[in-house]
C-alpha positions in Angstrom: 114.8 76.8 87.9 115.1 75.1 91.4 113.3 71.9 92.2 110.3 71.4 94.2 111.3 69.7 97.7 107.7 69.8 99.5 104.6 70.1 98.1 101.6 70.9 100.4 98.2 70.1 98.5 94.9 71.1 99.8 96.0 69.8 103.0 93.3 69.8 106.4 93.9 68.5 109.6 90.4 68.2 112.0 90.3 67.5 115.5 87.5 66.1 117.5 87.4 68.4 120.8 86.9 66.9 124.3 87.1 63.3 125.2 86.2 60.4 123.0 85.8 57.6 125.1 85.2 56.8 128.9 89.1 56.0 129.0 88.2 52.2 130.4 86.7 49.4 128.4 84.1 49.3 131.2 83.5 53.2 130.8 82.8 52.7 127.3 80.3 50.1 127.9 78.5 52.4 130.1 77.9 54.5 127.8 77.1 52.2 124.9 74.6 51.1 127.1 73.1 54.4 128.3 73.0 55.3 124.5 71.1 52.0 123.8 68.6 53.0 125.9 68.0 56.2 125.3 69.6 57.6 128.5 71.7 60.4 129.8 75.7 59.0 129.3 76.8 58.4 133.1 80.7 59.7 131.8 80.0 62.7 130.0 81.7 65.7 131.5 79.7 68.5 133.6 80.9 72.0 133.5 80.5 74.6 136.3 76.8 75.0 136.0 76.6 71.5 135.6 75.6 71.1 131.9 77.0 68.2 129.8 80.2 68.8 127.7 80.1 66.9 124.4 83.3 65.7 123.1 82.8 65.4 120.1 82.9 69.4 118.6 85.2 69.7 115.8 88.0 72.1 115.0 90.1 72.5 112.0 93.7 72.9 113.0 94.7 73.3 109.0 92.0 74.2 106.2 92.7 73.7 103.0 96.2 74.6 102.7 98.5 74.8 99.6 102.4 76.1 99.1 105.4 74.1 97.7 109.2 74.8 98.8 112.1 75.0 96.4 115.3 73.2 97.2 117.8 75.7 99.1 114.7 77.6 100.5 114.6 79.1 104.2 110.5 79.3 104.6 109.7 81.1 107.5 106.5 80.1 109.4 104.6 82.5 111.3 100.9 83.3 112.5 99.6 83.5 116.4 99.3 80.6 118.6 97.0 78.0 117.7 97.3 79.4 114.0 98.6 75.8 113.0 101.9 76.2 112.7 103.0 73.5 114.5 100.4 71.2 113.0 101.9 71.7 109.5 105.6 70.7 111.0 104.2 67.4 112.8 102.4 66.8 109.3 105.4 67.2 107.4 107.6 64.9 110.4 104.6 62.3 109.7 104.0 62.5 113.3 100.5 62.3 112.4 98.7 62.5 109.4 96.1 64.6 107.2 92.5 64.3 107.3 92.6 65.3 103.6 94.7 66.6 100.8 98.4 65.2 100.2 102.2 65.7 101.7 105.2 64.5 99.2 108.6 65.7 99.6 112.0 64.7 98.4 114.6 63.8 100.8 115.3 63.2 104.4 114.2 65.0 107.0 115.9 66.1 110.4 112.8 67.3 112.5 113.2 69.3 115.5 109.8 69.9 116.8 110.5 69.1 120.9 114.3 69.5 121.3 115.4 66.8 123.9 112.1 64.3 123.0 113.6 60.7 124.0 116.5 61.8 126.6 116.8 59.8 129.3 117.9 61.4 132.0 119.5 58.5 134.2 121.9 58.0 131.1 125.0 59.6 130.2 124.9 62.6 127.5 127.3 60.7 125.5 124.7 57.4 125.7 121.9 60.0 125.1 123.9 61.4 122.1 123.6 57.8 120.3 120.1 56.8 121.6 118.5 59.9 119.9 120.9 59.8 117.1 119.1 56.8 116.2 115.6 57.8 117.0 116.2 60.5 114.7 117.5 57.7 112.2 121.3 57.8 112.3 122.9 54.8 112.2 125.7 54.2 114.8 128.5 54.3 112.8 127.2 57.6 111.7 127.1 59.2 115.1 130.5 57.6 115.7 131.7 59.9 113.0 130.1 63.1 113.7 130.2 62.5 117.7 133.1 64.9 118.6 131.4 67.5 115.7 128.4 67.3 117.7 129.8 67.7 120.9 131.8 70.8 120.0 129.4 72.4 118.7 127.2 71.8 121.9 130.4 73.0 123.8 130.0 70.0 126.4 133.2 68.2 126.1 133.7 68.9 129.7 130.2 67.3 131.0 129.5 64.5 128.2 129.9 61.7 130.6 127.8 63.1 132.9 124.0 62.0 133.5 121.8 64.5 131.9 119.8 65.1 134.9 122.4 66.9 136.4 122.2 69.3 133.2 120.8 73.1 133.4 117.8 73.4 130.7 120.1 75.6 128.4 122.8 72.6 128.5 120.0 69.8 127.7 118.6 71.8 124.3 121.9 72.7 123.5 123.0 68.8 123.4 119.5 68.2 121.8 120.2 70.6 118.9 123.5 69.6 118.2 122.6 66.2 117.7 119.4 66.9 115.4 121.3 69.6 113.5 124.3 67.3 112.2 121.7 64.7 110.9 122.9 64.2 107.1 119.3 65.8 105.4 118.0 67.3 102.9 114.9 69.1 104.7 114.9 70.6 108.3 112.5 71.2 110.6 112.6 73.8 113.4 109.9 74.7 115.8 110.9 77.6 118.2 114.2 75.4 118.5 116.0 78.8 119.7 113.5 79.4 122.6 116.1 78.2 125.5 119.5 79.1 125.4 122.0 81.7 125.7 122.5 84.9 123.2 125.9 83.2 122.0 124.2 80.2 121.3 121.3 81.3 119.2 123.9 83.0 117.1 125.8 79.6 116.2 122.3 78.0 115.9 121.1 80.9 113.6 124.8 80.4 111.6 124.6 76.3 110.9 120.7 76.7 110.0 121.7 79.7 107.4 124.4 77.7 106.4 122.6 74.5 106.1 120.4 76.7 103.8 123.0 78.9 101.9 126.0 76.8 101.7 124.6 73.3 101.6 121.6 73.6 99.3 119.5 72.1 102.5 115.7 73.4 102.8 114.9 74.9 106.1 111.2 75.3 107.7 111.5 77.5 110.7 108.5 78.8 113.3 109.4 81.0 115.7 107.4 83.9 117.2 111.0 85.9 117.0 110.4 88.2 114.1 114.3 89.5 114.0 115.0 85.7 113.9 112.7 85.1 110.8 114.3 88.2 108.9 118.1 86.9 109.6 117.2 83.4 108.5 114.6 83.4 105.9 114.0 84.2 102.4 110.6 83.7 102.1 107.8 83.7 104.7 103.9 82.3 105.0 101.3 83.7 107.5 99.0 81.3 108.9 95.6 82.3 110.6 93.1 79.7 111.6 94.2 77.0 110.0 94.4 79.1 106.8 97.4 80.4 104.7 96.3 83.7 104.0 100.2 85.2 102.7 103.2 83.6 100.8 105.9 85.8 99.9 108.3 88.4 101.0 109.3 88.3 104.7 108.8 92.2 105.7 105.4 91.8 104.2 104.6 88.7 106.2 105.7 90.4 109.1 103.5 93.0 108.6 100.4 91.2 107.8 101.6 89.0 111.2 101.7 92.3 113.3 98.1 94.0 111.9 100.1 96.8 110.5 99.4 96.2 106.6 96.7 99.2 105.1 97.8 101.4 107.6 100.4 104.0 105.5 98.8 107.5 106.3 99.5 110.8 104.8 97.4 112.9 107.7 97.0 112.3 111.4 95.0 114.3 113.8 95.1 113.6 117.2 93.4 111.2 119.5 94.3 109.6 122.9 94.8 106.1 121.6 97.7 107.4 119.8 99.5 109.8 122.6 101.7 108.6 125.1 99.8 107.4 128.3 101.2 110.4 130.3 100.6 113.2 128.1 97.2 112.1 126.9 93.8 114.9 127.8 96.6 117.0 129.1 95.5 120.5 129.1 98.4 122.4 130.6 100.9 121.2 128.4 102.0 121.0 124.9 100.0 118.7 122.2 100.8 117.6 118.6 97.7 118.4 117.4 98.3 117.1 113.3 100.5 115.9 110.6 100.1 116.3 107.1 102.4 115.3 104.8 103.1 117.1 101.2 104.2 114.6 99.4 102.9 110.7 99.5 104.8 108.6 102.1 102.7 105.3 101.2 104.8 105.0 97.9 108.5 106.5 98.3 112.0 105.5 96.6 114.8 105.3 98.6 116.4 108.7 99.0 113.2 110.6 98.9 112.6 113.8 101.2 109.6 113.6 102.6 107.9 117.0 103.5 105.5 117.2 106.4 103.7 119.7 108.6 103.0 119.3 112.5 101.1 121.7 114.4 101.7 122.0 117.8 99.4 123.7 120.5 101.3 125.1 123.8 99.3 125.7 127.0 102.0 127.2 129.0 105.4 128.9 128.1 108.4 126.4 126.8 112.0 126.8 125.6 114.4 124.6 123.2 112.0 122.1 122.5 113.1 119.4 120.2 111.6 116.5 118.2 112.6 112.9 118.2 111.7 110.8 115.1 112.2 107.4 116.2 111.9 104.7 113.0 110.4 101.2 113.5 109.5 98.2 111.8 106.1 97.5 112.1 106.9 94.6 115.5 108.3 98.0 117.2 111.5 97.3 117.1 113.5 100.5 116.3 116.1 100.7 113.9 117.3 104.0 113.3 116.3 108.0 115.2 116.4 111.5 113.7 116.1 114.5 115.1 115.1 118.0 114.6 117.9 120.2 113.1 116.9 123.4 115.6 114.6 123.7 119.0 111.8 125.6 119.0 110.1 127.8 122.2 106.8 128.2 122.5 104.7 131.2 124.6 101.7 130.0 126.5 98.5 129.7 124.8 100.3 129.4 121.1 99.8 127.2 118.2 102.5 126.5 115.8 103.3 125.1 112.5 106.1 123.2 112.1 107.9 122.1 109.0 109.9 119.3 108.5 111.9 117.4 105.6 112.8 113.5 106.6 115.3 112.1 103.9 114.8 108.8 103.7 118.5 108.2 101.7 119.8 105.4 104.1 116.2 103.2 104.6 116.2 100.1 102.8 112.8 99.2 101.0 110.3 98.1 103.5 107.6 99.4 105.6 108.2 101.5 108.6 106.1 103.4 111.6 107.4 106.5 112.8 107.1 108.0 116.7 107.4 111.5 117.2 108.5 112.6 120.5 108.7 116.4 121.6 111.1 116.5 124.4 113.1 118.9 126.2 116.5 119.4 128.3 116.1 118.7 131.9 118.2 119.7 134.8 120.0 116.3 134.8 120.9 116.8 131.4 118.6 114.2 130.0 115.6 114.4 127.9 112.0 114.9 129.6 109.0 114.1 127.5 106.4 116.7 126.7 104.0 114.8 124.3 104.5 111.5 122.0 102.7 109.8 119.6 102.6 106.1 118.5 102.8 106.2 115.3 103.4 109.5 114.4 103.0 108.2 111.1 103.6 105.3 108.4 106.0 105.6 105.4 106.7 102.8 102.5 109.9 102.5 100.8 109.2 100.7 97.5 111.6 97.9 96.2 114.3 99.8 93.9 117.5 99.1 92.4 120.5 100.4 94.0 122.0 103.8 92.0 125.4 102.9 92.3 125.5 99.1 92.0 122.5 98.0 90.2 121.5 95.3 92.6 118.2 94.9 94.4 118.8 95.3 98.2 118.8 92.1 100.1 117.8 93.5 103.5 117.5 90.2 104.9 121.2 90.0 104.6 122.1 93.5 104.5 120.2 94.9 107.2 117.9 98.2 106.5 119.8 100.9 106.6 122.0 101.6 103.7 124.9 103.7 104.1 126.8 106.3 101.6 128.8 104.5 99.3 132.4 103.9 100.6 135.0 106.1 99.0 137.4 104.1 96.5 140.6 104.9 94.8 143.2 103.1 93.2 147.1 103.7 93.2 
């Protein structure tokens, strides 16, 4: 059993909003003397309508948060802006202290909260590497030993002796990340470190963080609003909401909670303007997808199950060769697969039809998905013209299940969400 590297035990962090003091000794004395005499504070701020705004409002950035992190885990931390993610990392990095509760950890922490903090614009890249490394806790000998590796990782060989004030923002972040990433530490703490930088460098950073967790046995805590990087890097995820921990567990489930999509697995759909494409809402002279109904339970199925359902479509005018497209997406809207109807359908004017569909889930890995339904026609340009669209048309939940051939649990964070047919194998 892996040892516990980080333990957060009933941690609360409270702040006071607004101005606390007058900002000067004179101002503080004025405020104190006014209070002694029962007068109005002359230094209090005024809002737009002239009312005083007091500066002692209490705000809980974190509210009784508890969890543990094991050695070698890559833990994702997600939540809306202001949920407490950065505050949690600052507490771990000892930038600030908790109001109550305890934080204990075993090992050295490499913090990448504000990448590049401490860089001096007048100094060269080389000089900043040594200075920033020292700020992070590296010795001069350690920096010298890793210097070439740091510069190579940042792809800054040509510019390392140039003052950083001449660097682009991407170059600046690449060098700063490279310094922090090469600190010998048991724990890596990162807050939106991939927000800046080109795609190639982001991929390299993800690879570096993945190697740290998987190959080197280091513990990674990663905050991001990019759900794809959370999927690629993390093996576990927590969700914070207004300072409280509301979920701790599977990455996909955490993302679904963050996106507000849990509990929306439905077996029936009836027309509502809310879900229809903006260009087809309330259309009186076209084709409308009125309802859908599953014959089996799409809220709980196994990989390979075939979902049978009916679509009721009402057409106010004649259409020829109408096709249907089913776009399978993660709950955050990223399309992972698309299926098309096996044949097209004709409609007469003022005709309502019930269409029967069979949706094969064979290639979908266990997870929750939303499926958009799009009715389309081919126009004279050879492209698909939208006739109607329902967003989402339905949700499906494919339960975790052992692979029937290899008897292994599908690891979607490493292998993706599409399960291809087995590759033909023979000996001889």
